All heavy atoms as TSV, in Angstrom:
chain	resi	resn	atom	element	x	y	z
A	1	MET	N	N	-196.382	11.948	14.004
A	1	MET	CA	C	-197.788	11.885	14.047
A	1	MET	C	C	-198.259	12.785	15.141
A	1	MET	O	O	-197.730	12.812	16.300
A	1	MET	CB	C	-198.250	10.381	14.297
A	1	MET	CG	C	-199.734	10.341	14.472
A	1	MET	SD	S	-200.446	8.708	14.266
A	1	MET	CE	C	-199.780	7.816	15.676
A	2	TYR	N	N	-199.285	13.617	14.968
A	2	TYR	CA	C	-199.793	14.560	15.888
A	2	TYR	C	C	-200.857	13.878	16.737
A	2	TYR	O	O	-201.905	13.292	16.195
A	2	TYR	CB	C	-200.335	15.680	15.174
A	2	TYR	CG	C	-200.974	16.708	16.139
A	2	TYR	CD1	C	-200.168	17.487	16.958
A	2	TYR	CD2	C	-202.332	16.958	16.148
A	2	TYR	CE1	C	-200.652	18.480	17.784
A	2	TYR	CE2	C	-202.823	17.880	16.998
A	2	TYR	CZ	C	-202.049	18.631	17.779
A	2	TYR	OH	O	-202.573	19.581	18.669
A	3	SER	N	N	-200.657	13.844	18.068
A	3	SER	CA	C	-201.678	13.031	18.852
A	3	SER	C	C	-202.637	14.010	19.546
A	3	SER	O	O	-203.583	13.666	20.134
A	3	SER	CB	C	-200.879	12.297	19.968
A	3	SER	OG	O	-200.225	13.256	20.903
A	4	GLY	N	N	-202.304	15.366	19.548
A	4	GLY	CA	C	-203.167	16.291	20.245
A	4	GLY	C	C	-202.873	16.470	21.721
A	4	GLY	O	O	-203.445	17.337	22.411
A	5	SER	N	N	-201.934	15.655	22.241
A	5	SER	CA	C	-201.622	15.637	23.654
A	5	SER	C	C	-200.238	16.632	23.871
A	5	SER	O	O	-199.305	16.458	23.117
A	5	SER	CB	C	-201.262	14.308	24.220
A	5	SER	OG	O	-200.874	14.412	25.555
A	6	LEU	N	N	-200.323	17.432	24.855
A	6	LEU	CA	C	-199.190	18.287	25.189
A	6	LEU	C	C	-198.261	17.522	26.136
A	6	LEU	O	O	-197.108	18.106	26.475
A	6	LEU	CB	C	-199.637	19.633	25.693
A	6	LEU	CG	C	-200.412	20.489	24.726
A	6	LEU	CD1	C	-200.909	21.843	25.422
A	6	LEU	CD2	C	-199.540	20.750	23.516
A	7	THR	N	N	-198.596	16.525	26.666
A	7	THR	CA	C	-197.826	15.825	27.701
A	7	THR	C	C	-196.370	15.496	27.166
A	7	THR	O	O	-195.440	15.765	27.816
A	7	THR	CB	C	-198.553	14.571	28.263
A	7	THR	OG1	O	-199.775	15.050	28.808
A	7	THR	CG2	C	-197.701	13.890	29.372
A	8	PRO	N	N	-196.227	14.765	25.982
A	8	PRO	CA	C	-195.001	14.510	25.527
A	8	PRO	C	C	-194.086	15.752	25.288
A	8	PRO	O	O	-192.874	15.658	25.535
A	8	PRO	CB	C	-195.166	13.733	24.162
A	8	PRO	CG	C	-196.565	13.225	24.221
A	8	PRO	CD	C	-197.329	14.194	25.158
A	9	VAL	N	N	-194.688	16.834	24.815
A	9	VAL	CA	C	-193.924	18.065	24.628
A	9	VAL	C	C	-193.352	18.615	26.039
A	9	VAL	O	O	-192.332	18.977	26.094
A	9	VAL	CB	C	-194.784	19.076	23.909
A	9	VAL	CG1	C	-193.971	20.462	23.792
A	9	VAL	CG2	C	-195.156	18.609	22.521
A	10	ALA	N	N	-194.259	18.590	26.988
A	10	ALA	CA	C	-193.921	19.049	28.323
A	10	ALA	C	C	-192.807	18.246	28.891
A	10	ALA	O	O	-191.880	18.769	29.475
A	10	ALA	CB	C	-195.186	19.116	29.204
A	11	VAL	N	N	-192.938	16.938	28.770
A	11	VAL	CA	C	-191.862	16.006	29.253
A	11	VAL	C	C	-190.452	16.271	28.556
A	11	VAL	O	O	-189.594	16.382	29.258
A	11	VAL	CB	C	-192.361	14.495	29.138
A	11	VAL	CG1	C	-191.111	13.642	29.436
A	11	VAL	CG2	C	-193.426	14.234	29.944
A	12	GLY	N	N	-190.601	16.488	27.335
A	12	GLY	CA	C	-189.394	16.765	26.465
A	12	GLY	C	C	-188.686	18.070	26.994
A	12	GLY	O	O	-187.500	18.138	27.108
A	13	PHE	N	N	-189.499	19.111	27.218
A	13	PHE	CA	C	-189.002	20.400	27.699
A	13	PHE	C	C	-188.417	20.174	29.156
A	13	PHE	O	O	-187.400	20.770	29.397
A	13	PHE	CB	C	-190.061	21.432	27.803
A	13	PHE	CG	C	-190.243	22.155	26.381
A	13	PHE	CD1	C	-191.424	22.015	25.701
A	13	PHE	CD2	C	-189.218	22.893	25.827
A	13	PHE	CE1	C	-191.538	22.714	24.435
A	13	PHE	CE2	C	-189.333	23.579	24.619
A	13	PHE	CZ	C	-190.542	23.462	23.957
A	14	LEU	N	N	-189.116	19.351	29.959
A	14	LEU	CA	C	-188.568	19.212	31.378
A	14	LEU	C	C	-187.231	18.412	31.365
A	14	LEU	O	O	-186.319	18.740	32.198
A	14	LEU	CB	C	-189.606	18.525	32.180
A	14	LEU	CG	C	-190.893	19.269	32.619
A	14	LEU	CD1	C	-191.785	18.446	33.279
A	14	LEU	CD2	C	-190.443	20.472	33.405
A	15	ILE	N	N	-187.095	17.427	30.488
A	15	ILE	CA	C	-185.938	16.700	30.263
A	15	ILE	C	C	-184.758	17.623	29.848
A	15	ILE	O	O	-183.638	17.641	30.324
A	15	ILE	CB	C	-186.039	15.556	29.407
A	15	ILE	CG1	C	-187.049	14.453	29.980
A	15	ILE	CG2	C	-184.772	14.849	29.127
A	15	ILE	CD1	C	-187.367	13.336	29.089
A	16	GLY	N	N	-185.132	18.421	28.849
A	16	GLY	CA	C	-184.116	19.300	28.346
A	16	GLY	C	C	-183.696	20.412	29.436
A	16	GLY	O	O	-182.473	20.725	29.496
A	17	THR	N	N	-184.661	20.826	30.230
A	17	THR	CA	C	-184.373	21.721	31.337
A	17	THR	C	C	-183.410	21.193	32.359
A	17	THR	O	O	-182.550	21.683	32.805
A	17	THR	CB	C	-185.575	22.242	31.982
A	17	THR	OG1	O	-186.440	22.899	30.949
A	17	THR	CG2	C	-185.321	23.277	33.067
A	18	GLY	N	N	-183.694	19.896	32.650
A	18	GLY	CA	C	-182.905	19.160	33.560
A	18	GLY	C	C	-181.475	18.974	33.097
A	18	GLY	O	O	-180.431	19.171	33.866
A	19	VAL	N	N	-181.346	18.609	31.887
A	19	VAL	CA	C	-179.991	18.461	31.294
A	19	VAL	C	C	-179.103	19.741	31.337
A	19	VAL	O	O	-178.010	19.803	31.705
A	19	VAL	CB	C	-180.030	17.855	29.895
A	19	VAL	CG1	C	-178.778	17.854	29.120
A	19	VAL	CG2	C	-180.595	16.471	29.927
A	20	MET	N	N	-179.850	20.840	30.937
A	20	MET	CA	C	-179.235	22.124	30.984
A	20	MET	C	C	-178.866	22.596	32.447
A	20	MET	O	O	-177.772	23.219	32.570
A	20	MET	CB	C	-180.108	23.142	30.293
A	20	MET	CG	C	-180.207	22.984	28.796
A	20	MET	SD	S	-181.256	24.146	27.963
A	20	MET	CE	C	-180.289	25.576	28.187
A	21	ALA	N	N	-179.600	22.247	33.347
A	21	ALA	CA	C	-179.264	22.558	34.705
A	21	ALA	C	C	-178.045	21.747	35.224
A	21	ALA	O	O	-177.172	22.375	35.852
A	21	ALA	CB	C	-180.509	22.327	35.623
A	22	LEU	N	N	-177.991	20.541	34.873
A	22	LEU	CA	C	-176.785	19.778	35.212
A	22	LEU	C	C	-175.562	20.231	34.456
A	22	LEU	O	O	-174.496	20.207	35.139
A	22	LEU	CB	C	-177.089	18.220	34.802
A	22	LEU	CG	C	-178.004	17.551	35.735
A	22	LEU	CD1	C	-178.300	16.136	35.162
A	22	LEU	CD2	C	-177.465	17.393	37.154
A	23	ASP	N	N	-175.731	20.645	33.304
A	23	ASP	CA	C	-174.637	21.278	32.484
A	23	ASP	C	C	-174.128	22.470	33.327
A	23	ASP	O	O	-172.912	22.743	33.365
A	23	ASP	CB	C	-175.005	21.596	31.143
A	23	ASP	CG	C	-173.859	22.162	30.356
A	23	ASP	OD1	O	-172.772	21.594	30.413
A	23	ASP	OD2	O	-174.020	23.138	29.632
A	24	GLY	N	N	-175.026	23.371	33.790
A	24	GLY	CA	C	-174.633	24.449	34.479
A	24	GLY	C	C	-173.891	24.206	35.767
A	24	GLY	O	O	-172.855	24.815	36.129
A	25	VAL	N	N	-174.301	23.193	36.478
A	25	VAL	CA	C	-173.527	22.775	37.700
A	25	VAL	C	C	-172.231	22.219	37.322
A	25	VAL	O	O	-171.215	22.550	38.084
A	25	VAL	CB	C	-174.461	21.664	38.479
A	25	VAL	CG1	C	-173.612	21.027	39.577
A	25	VAL	CG2	C	-175.727	22.294	38.968
A	26	ALA	N	N	-172.121	21.435	36.291
A	26	ALA	CA	C	-170.833	20.951	35.847
A	26	ALA	C	C	-169.869	21.995	35.471
A	26	ALA	O	O	-168.771	22.038	35.671
A	26	ALA	CB	C	-170.953	19.947	34.733
A	27	GLU	N	N	-170.374	23.123	34.837
A	27	GLU	CA	C	-169.632	24.202	34.406
A	27	GLU	C	C	-169.041	24.923	35.624
A	27	GLU	O	O	-167.894	25.342	35.543
A	27	GLU	CB	C	-170.487	25.117	33.592
A	27	GLU	CG	C	-169.750	26.344	32.944
A	27	GLU	CD	C	-169.785	27.573	33.866
A	27	GLU	OE1	O	-170.685	27.763	34.636
A	27	GLU	OE2	O	-168.799	28.335	33.640
A	28	VAL	N	N	-169.708	25.040	36.644
A	28	VAL	CA	C	-169.194	25.648	37.944
A	28	VAL	C	C	-167.981	24.887	38.364
A	28	VAL	O	O	-166.981	25.488	38.871
A	28	VAL	CB	C	-170.341	25.700	38.956
A	28	VAL	CG1	C	-169.726	26.103	40.326
A	28	VAL	CG2	C	-171.403	26.677	38.594
A	29	PHE	N	N	-167.944	23.591	38.298
A	29	PHE	CA	C	-166.857	22.785	38.825
A	29	PHE	C	C	-165.751	22.550	37.838
A	29	PHE	O	O	-164.684	22.454	38.261
A	29	PHE	CB	C	-167.397	21.454	39.405
A	29	PHE	CG	C	-168.236	21.623	40.540
A	29	PHE	CD1	C	-169.635	21.472	40.469
A	29	PHE	CD2	C	-167.734	21.858	41.850
A	29	PHE	CE1	C	-170.481	21.529	41.585
A	29	PHE	CE2	C	-168.593	22.029	42.921
A	29	PHE	CZ	C	-169.807	21.814	42.815
A	30	PHE	N	N	-165.976	22.434	36.553
A	30	PHE	CA	C	-165.025	21.983	35.581
A	30	PHE	C	C	-164.611	23.165	34.551
A	30	PHE	O	O	-163.748	22.880	33.779
A	30	PHE	CB	C	-165.487	20.864	34.796
A	30	PHE	CG	C	-165.766	19.636	35.753
A	30	PHE	CD1	C	-167.081	19.145	35.846
A	30	PHE	CD2	C	-164.768	18.934	36.363
A	30	PHE	CE1	C	-167.302	18.105	36.619
A	30	PHE	CE2	C	-165.051	17.879	37.161
A	30	PHE	CZ	C	-166.239	17.405	37.316
A	31	ALA	N	N	-165.211	24.258	34.605
A	31	ALA	CA	C	-164.918	25.346	33.545
A	31	ALA	C	C	-163.492	25.867	33.797
A	31	ALA	O	O	-162.960	25.788	34.906
A	31	ALA	CB	C	-165.952	26.378	33.604
A	32	VAL	N	N	-162.971	26.316	32.663
A	32	VAL	CA	C	-161.715	27.022	32.667
A	32	VAL	C	C	-161.906	28.406	32.257
A	32	VAL	O	O	-162.560	28.821	31.311
A	32	VAL	CB	C	-160.691	26.305	31.641
A	32	VAL	CG1	C	-159.487	27.007	31.495
A	32	VAL	CG2	C	-160.565	24.874	32.013
A	33	ARG	N	N	-161.309	29.346	33.080
A	33	ARG	CA	C	-161.259	30.845	32.672
A	33	ARG	C	C	-160.404	31.029	31.431
A	33	ARG	O	O	-159.192	30.987	31.607
A	33	ARG	CB	C	-160.707	31.643	33.885
A	33	ARG	CG	C	-161.509	31.459	35.148
A	33	ARG	CD	C	-162.930	32.109	35.066
A	33	ARG	NE	N	-162.867	33.479	34.660
A	33	ARG	CZ	C	-163.685	34.467	35.121
A	33	ARG	NH1	N	-164.690	34.093	35.888
A	33	ARG	NH2	N	-163.579	35.679	34.692
A	34	ALA	N	N	-161.091	31.297	30.307
A	34	ALA	CA	C	-160.348	31.428	29.090
A	34	ALA	C	C	-160.514	32.677	28.365
A	34	ALA	O	O	-160.179	32.763	27.136
A	34	ALA	CB	C	-160.772	30.237	28.255
A	35	GLU	N	N	-161.026	33.643	29.008
A	35	GLU	CA	C	-161.328	34.899	28.299
A	35	GLU	C	C	-159.947	35.672	27.809
A	35	GLU	O	O	-159.078	35.632	28.530
A	35	GLU	CB	C	-162.041	35.950	29.170
A	35	GLU	CG	C	-163.348	35.476	29.649
A	35	GLU	CD	C	-163.253	34.800	30.997
A	35	GLU	OE1	O	-162.175	34.803	31.558
A	35	GLU	OE2	O	-164.232	34.145	31.455
A	36	GLN	N	N	-160.012	36.033	26.571
A	36	GLN	CA	C	-158.852	36.683	25.973
A	36	GLN	C	C	-157.541	35.963	25.994
A	36	GLN	O	O	-156.503	36.545	26.114
A	36	GLN	CB	C	-158.679	38.100	26.669
A	36	GLN	CG	C	-159.877	38.998	26.570
A	36	GLN	CD	C	-160.195	39.378	25.186
A	36	GLN	OE1	O	-159.340	39.732	24.375
A	36	GLN	NE2	N	-161.508	39.389	24.843
A	37	GLN	N	N	-157.549	34.654	25.989
A	37	GLN	CA	C	-156.426	33.846	26.017
A	37	GLN	C	C	-156.439	32.923	24.738
A	37	GLN	O	O	-157.362	32.487	24.228
A	37	GLN	CB	C	-156.304	32.929	27.192
A	37	GLN	CG	C	-156.241	33.673	28.537
A	37	GLN	CD	C	-156.007	32.638	29.709
A	37	GLN	OE1	O	-155.525	31.448	29.550
A	37	GLN	NE2	N	-156.500	33.118	30.858
A	38	SER	N	N	-155.177	32.668	24.256
A	38	SER	CA	C	-155.119	31.834	23.075
A	38	SER	C	C	-155.199	30.291	23.554
A	38	SER	O	O	-154.999	29.969	24.784
A	38	SER	CB	C	-153.735	31.927	22.439
A	38	SER	OG	O	-152.706	31.465	23.272
A	39	LEU	N	N	-155.518	29.498	22.731
A	39	LEU	CA	C	-155.751	28.149	23.021
A	39	LEU	C	C	-154.510	27.476	23.584
A	39	LEU	O	O	-154.588	26.578	24.474
A	39	LEU	CB	C	-156.163	27.288	21.810
A	39	LEU	CG	C	-156.530	25.873	21.994
A	39	LEU	CD1	C	-157.654	25.646	22.986
A	39	LEU	CD2	C	-156.923	25.223	20.690
A	40	GLU	N	N	-153.325	27.810	23.159
A	40	GLU	CA	C	-152.132	27.317	23.546
A	40	GLU	C	C	-151.783	27.647	25.124
A	40	GLU	O	O	-151.079	26.913	25.711
A	40	GLU	CB	C	-150.915	27.732	22.791
A	40	GLU	CG	C	-150.803	27.114	21.371
A	40	GLU	CD	C	-151.765	27.746	20.406
A	40	GLU	OE1	O	-152.359	28.838	20.798
A	40	GLU	OE2	O	-152.029	27.219	19.344
A	41	ASN	N	N	-152.341	28.623	25.565
A	41	ASN	CA	C	-152.252	29.059	26.956
A	41	ASN	C	C	-153.200	28.251	27.858
A	41	ASN	O	O	-153.061	28.282	29.049
A	41	ASN	CB	C	-152.444	30.533	27.175
A	41	ASN	CG	C	-151.388	31.370	26.474
A	41	ASN	OD1	O	-150.242	30.878	26.312
A	41	ASN	ND2	N	-151.607	32.670	26.307
A	42	ILE	N	N	-154.221	27.657	27.342
A	42	ILE	CA	C	-155.231	27.008	28.080
A	42	ILE	C	C	-154.910	25.525	28.201
A	42	ILE	O	O	-155.004	24.928	29.166
A	42	ILE	CB	C	-156.614	27.216	27.349
A	42	ILE	CG1	C	-156.872	28.832	27.378
A	42	ILE	CG2	C	-157.656	26.482	28.136
A	42	ILE	CD1	C	-158.101	29.038	26.651
A	43	ALA	N	N	-154.540	24.890	26.991
A	43	ALA	CA	C	-154.277	23.367	26.976
A	43	ALA	C	C	-152.966	23.190	26.245
A	43	ALA	O	O	-152.625	23.976	25.361
A	43	ALA	CB	C	-155.474	22.750	26.288
A	44	ARG	N	N	-152.359	22.058	26.539
A	44	ARG	CA	C	-151.174	21.717	25.823
A	44	ARG	C	C	-151.467	21.317	24.409
A	44	ARG	O	O	-152.418	20.446	24.221
A	44	ARG	CB	C	-150.529	20.543	26.527
A	44	ARG	CG	C	-149.185	20.032	25.904
A	44	ARG	CD	C	-148.538	19.094	26.805
A	44	ARG	NE	N	-149.377	17.876	27.037
A	44	ARG	CZ	C	-149.169	16.754	26.456
A	44	ARG	NH1	N	-148.145	16.595	25.575
A	44	ARG	NH2	N	-149.901	15.698	26.686
A	45	PRO	N	N	-150.860	21.785	23.434
A	45	PRO	CA	C	-151.107	21.386	21.989
A	45	PRO	C	C	-150.878	19.939	21.820
A	45	PRO	O	O	-149.954	19.282	22.452
A	45	PRO	CB	C	-150.144	22.195	21.164
A	45	PRO	CG	C	-149.816	23.346	22.029
A	45	PRO	CD	C	-149.769	22.908	23.499
A	46	LEU	N	N	-151.659	19.249	20.930
A	46	LEU	CA	C	-151.442	17.968	20.594
A	46	LEU	C	C	-150.102	17.557	20.022
A	46	LEU	O	O	-149.560	16.404	20.232
A	46	LEU	CB	C	-152.491	17.394	19.676
A	46	LEU	CG	C	-153.910	17.422	20.226
A	46	LEU	CD1	C	-154.961	17.071	19.150
A	46	LEU	CD2	C	-154.048	16.539	21.440
A	47	THR	N	N	-149.479	18.577	19.313
A	47	THR	CA	C	-148.131	18.321	18.700
A	47	THR	C	C	-147.005	18.804	19.566
A	47	THR	O	O	-145.944	19.010	19.009
A	47	THR	CB	C	-148.199	19.052	17.354
A	47	THR	OG1	O	-148.422	20.494	17.598
A	47	THR	CG2	C	-149.228	18.462	16.439
A	48	ALA	N	N	-147.311	18.997	20.845
A	48	ALA	CA	C	-146.187	19.503	21.701
A	48	ALA	C	C	-145.061	18.664	21.742
A	48	ALA	O	O	-145.166	17.385	21.786
A	48	ALA	CB	C	-146.646	19.734	23.244
A	49	GLU	N	N	-143.828	19.177	21.771
A	49	GLU	CA	C	-142.604	18.419	21.728
A	49	GLU	C	C	-142.063	18.329	23.054
A	49	GLU	O	O	-141.071	17.386	23.361
A	49	GLU	CB	C	-141.535	19.196	20.899
A	49	GLU	CG	C	-141.951	19.326	19.416
A	49	GLU	CD	C	-141.611	18.017	18.649
A	49	GLU	OE1	O	-140.780	17.185	19.010
A	49	GLU	OE2	O	-142.293	17.754	17.689
A	50	GLU	N	N	-142.441	19.035	24.089
A	50	GLU	CA	C	-141.831	18.897	25.451
A	50	GLU	C	C	-142.362	17.656	26.061
A	50	GLU	O	O	-143.370	17.082	25.792
A	50	GLU	CB	C	-142.213	20.205	26.264
A	50	GLU	CG	C	-143.611	20.364	26.375
A	50	GLU	CD	C	-144.030	21.731	27.088
A	50	GLU	OE1	O	-143.103	22.397	27.483
A	50	GLU	OE2	O	-145.298	21.993	27.112
A	51	THR	N	N	-141.612	17.262	27.173
A	51	THR	CA	C	-141.963	16.009	27.925
A	51	THR	C	C	-143.013	16.303	28.826
A	51	THR	O	O	-143.470	17.512	29.169
A	51	THR	CB	C	-140.771	15.520	28.699
A	51	THR	OG1	O	-140.408	16.475	29.726
A	51	THR	CG2	C	-139.503	15.184	27.868
A	52	GLU	N	N	-143.716	15.303	29.311
A	52	GLU	CA	C	-144.918	15.540	30.135
A	52	GLU	C	C	-144.511	16.099	31.515
A	52	GLU	O	O	-145.189	16.878	32.058
A	52	GLU	CB	C	-145.525	14.039	30.376
A	52	GLU	CG	C	-146.791	14.077	31.155
A	52	GLU	CD	C	-147.949	14.574	30.277
A	52	GLU	OE1	O	-147.810	14.545	29.089
A	52	GLU	OE2	O	-148.843	15.096	30.760
A	53	SER	N	N	-143.257	15.788	31.908
A	53	SER	CA	C	-142.733	16.393	33.287
A	53	SER	C	C	-142.612	17.906	33.123
A	53	SER	O	O	-142.791	18.628	34.031
A	53	SER	CB	C	-141.580	15.629	33.854
A	53	SER	OG	O	-140.527	15.838	32.883
A	54	ASP	N	N	-142.010	18.345	31.893
A	54	ASP	CA	C	-141.796	19.722	31.644
A	54	ASP	C	C	-143.169	20.497	31.677
A	54	ASP	O	O	-143.272	21.620	32.158
A	54	ASP	CB	C	-141.156	19.976	30.342
A	54	ASP	CG	C	-139.790	19.354	30.294
A	54	ASP	OD1	O	-139.102	19.321	31.363
A	54	ASP	OD2	O	-139.228	19.248	29.201
A	55	TRP	N	N	-144.184	19.847	31.174
A	55	TRP	CA	C	-145.508	20.543	31.113
A	55	TRP	C	C	-146.099	20.753	32.510
A	55	TRP	O	O	-146.689	21.746	32.834
A	55	TRP	CB	C	-146.419	19.728	30.269
A	55	TRP	CG	C	-147.818	20.233	30.402
A	55	TRP	CD1	C	-148.928	19.720	30.972
A	55	TRP	CD2	C	-148.310	21.351	29.731
A	55	TRP	NE1	N	-150.051	20.390	30.802
A	55	TRP	CE2	C	-149.637	21.534	29.949
A	55	TRP	CE3	C	-147.741	22.354	28.892
A	55	TRP	CZ2	C	-150.516	22.577	29.529
A	55	TRP	CZ3	C	-148.555	23.423	28.461
A	55	TRP	CH2	C	-149.859	23.479	28.822
A	56	HIS	N	N	-145.953	19.811	33.428
A	56	HIS	CA	C	-146.437	19.874	34.748
A	56	HIS	C	C	-145.699	20.753	35.592
A	56	HIS	O	O	-146.257	21.308	36.600
A	56	HIS	CB	C	-146.674	18.492	35.360
A	56	HIS	CG	C	-147.703	17.613	34.738
A	56	HIS	ND1	N	-149.025	17.991	34.660
A	56	HIS	CD2	C	-147.570	16.491	33.964
A	56	HIS	CE1	C	-149.721	17.003	34.041
A	56	HIS	NE2	N	-148.829	16.195	33.632
A	57	THR	N	N	-144.473	21.024	35.423
A	57	THR	CA	C	-143.645	21.822	36.299
A	57	THR	C	C	-143.525	23.244	35.848
A	57	THR	O	O	-142.947	24.061	36.475
A	57	THR	CB	C	-142.223	21.246	36.448
A	57	THR	OG1	O	-141.614	21.103	35.127
A	57	THR	CG2	C	-142.228	19.879	37.086
A	58	ARG	N	N	-144.041	23.498	34.648
A	58	ARG	CA	C	-144.030	24.891	34.089
A	58	ARG	C	C	-144.862	25.864	34.848
A	58	ARG	O	O	-145.870	25.430	35.314
A	58	ARG	CB	C	-144.459	24.850	32.590
A	58	ARG	CG	C	-144.211	26.151	31.866
A	58	ARG	CD	C	-144.578	26.036	30.428
A	58	ARG	NE	N	-146.074	25.960	30.448
A	58	ARG	CZ	C	-146.716	26.030	29.241
A	58	ARG	NH1	N	-146.056	26.000	28.128
A	58	ARG	NH2	N	-148.014	26.085	29.205
A	59	ALA	N	N	-144.405	27.129	35.038
A	59	ALA	CA	C	-145.200	28.017	35.855
A	59	ALA	C	C	-146.378	28.426	35.053
A	59	ALA	O	O	-146.472	28.556	33.842
A	59	ALA	CB	C	-144.352	29.337	36.054
A	60	PRO	N	N	-147.514	28.639	35.810
A	60	PRO	CA	C	-148.852	29.020	35.076
A	60	PRO	C	C	-148.683	30.319	34.423
A	60	PRO	O	O	-147.979	31.205	34.887
A	60	PRO	CB	C	-149.888	29.036	36.218
A	60	PRO	CG	C	-149.078	29.003	37.459
A	60	PRO	CD	C	-147.717	28.581	37.176
A	61	LEU	N	N	-149.413	30.539	33.381
A	61	LEU	CA	C	-149.415	31.897	32.622
A	61	LEU	C	C	-150.315	32.853	33.200
A	61	LEU	O	O	-151.232	32.661	33.735
A	61	LEU	CB	C	-149.729	31.536	31.205
A	61	LEU	CG	C	-148.812	30.610	30.459
A	61	LEU	CD1	C	-149.295	30.323	29.048
A	61	LEU	CD2	C	-147.412	31.166	30.392
């Protein structure tokens, strides 16, 4: 329903802006440099056969 008021739209945009700003801050702290790398080099595959201790002691790529 159209109310003619721009206040709900402005509030929605402000909430969206705040969420995106928080996402940007989280990206600074939690992001992984993954340019030009395969997924297997970034994260351990779900079907990996190696033990957990082997994964943590492996040299980084």
